[in-house]
C-alpha positions as CSV (number, residue, x, y, z in Angstrom):
1,M,91.1,121.1,117.9
2,S,90.2,117.0,118.7
3,K,90.0,114.5,116.5
4,R,86.1,114.7,116.3
5,D,86.1,118.4,116.0
6,E,88.5,118.8,112.7
7,Y,86.3,116.1,111.3
8,A,82.6,117.6,112.6
9,A,84.0,120.7,110.9
10,R,85.2,119.2,107.6
11,M,81.8,118.1,107.0
12,K,80.1,120.6,108.2
13,Q,82.0,122.4,105.6
14,Q,80.4,119.7,103.1
15,I,77.4,120.3,103.6
16,D,77.2,123.9,103.7
17,E,78.9,123.6,100.4
18,M,76.5,121.5,98.7
19,N,73.5,124.2,100.6
20,Q,75.1,126.6,98.3
21,N,74.9,124.7,95.4
22,I,71.7,123.6,96.1
23,D,70.6,127.4,96.1
24,E,72.1,127.5,93.0
25,L,69.9,124.9,91.4
26,E,66.7,126.9,93.1
27,R,67.9,130.2,91.7
28,K,68.1,128.5,88.2
29,A,65.2,126.6,89.1
30,K,63.1,129.8,89.0
31,E,64.8,131.3,85.8
32,A,63.0,128.3,84.2
33,N,59.1,127.5,83.0
34,D,56.6,126.5,84.9
35,A,56.9,122.4,84.0
36,V,60.8,122.5,84.5
37,E,60.2,125.2,87.3
38,K,58.1,122.4,89.3
39,K,60.2,119.0,88.1
40,Y,63.4,121.5,90.2
41,D,61.1,122.4,92.6
42,E,60.3,118.2,93.7
43,Q,64.1,118.2,93.5
44,V,65.1,120.4,95.5
45,A,63.3,119.7,98.3
46,K,64.4,116.3,97.9
47,L,68.1,117.6,98.2
48,R,66.9,119.7,101.0
49,V,65.9,116.8,102.8
50,Q,69.1,114.9,102.8
51,V,71.2,117.9,104.4
52,N,68.7,118.0,107.0
53,Q,69.6,114.4,107.8
54,A,72.9,114.9,106.9
55,T,73.0,117.9,109.5
56,A,71.0,116.1,111.9
57,K,74.1,112.6,112.0
58,L,76.8,115.3,112.3
59,D,75.1,116.7,115.5
60,E,74.8,113.5,116.8
61,L,78.1,113.1,116.4
62,K,79.2,116.1,118.0
63,S,77.2,115.2,120.7
64,A,78.7,111.8,120.9
65,S,81.2,110.7,123.6
66,E,85.2,110.4,122.7
67,R,84.9,107.1,122.6
68,T,81.6,106.9,120.5
69,W,81.8,109.6,117.4
70,E,84.2,107.2,115.8
71,K,81.6,104.6,115.2
72,M,79.8,107.2,114.1
73,V,81.9,108.4,111.0
74,D,80.6,105.8,108.7
75,E,76.6,106.9,109.3
76,V,77.9,110.3,108.2
77,E,80.2,109.3,105.9
78,N,77.0,107.4,104.5
79,V,74.7,110.0,104.2
80,T,76.8,113.0,102.9
81,K,77.9,110.4,100.2
82,A,73.9,109.8,99.3
83,L,73.4,113.4,99.4
84,K,76.6,114.1,96.8
85,Q,75.2,111.8,94.3
86,S,72.0,112.6,94.4
87,Y,72.9,116.0,94.0
88,N,74.8,114.9,90.8
89,Y,72.5,112.8,89.6
90,F,70.1,116.1,89.4
91,K,72.9,118.2,88.1
92,S,73.1,115.9,85.3
93,Q,69.8,116.2,83.9
94,L,69.7,119.4,83.8
């Protein structure tokens, strides 16, 4: 397995874990009252957008050439870092 493939697999695992965490927040939202559920739904929707952005960046990295993929690592790291920060902030507000 190449270095790029290993990195991509590790990042995919992080994104998958984040999706599972967001799924858990969605389940909690369904158990909350209407006002809280609406707030959860809005935040979860924002997190899903960030997951989609992270997945898109990861897909770009996977299709990049061996010479250019390393230049994209910072972009992928920034997107996934922002996703984690948003998730952690939202979770702290619960």
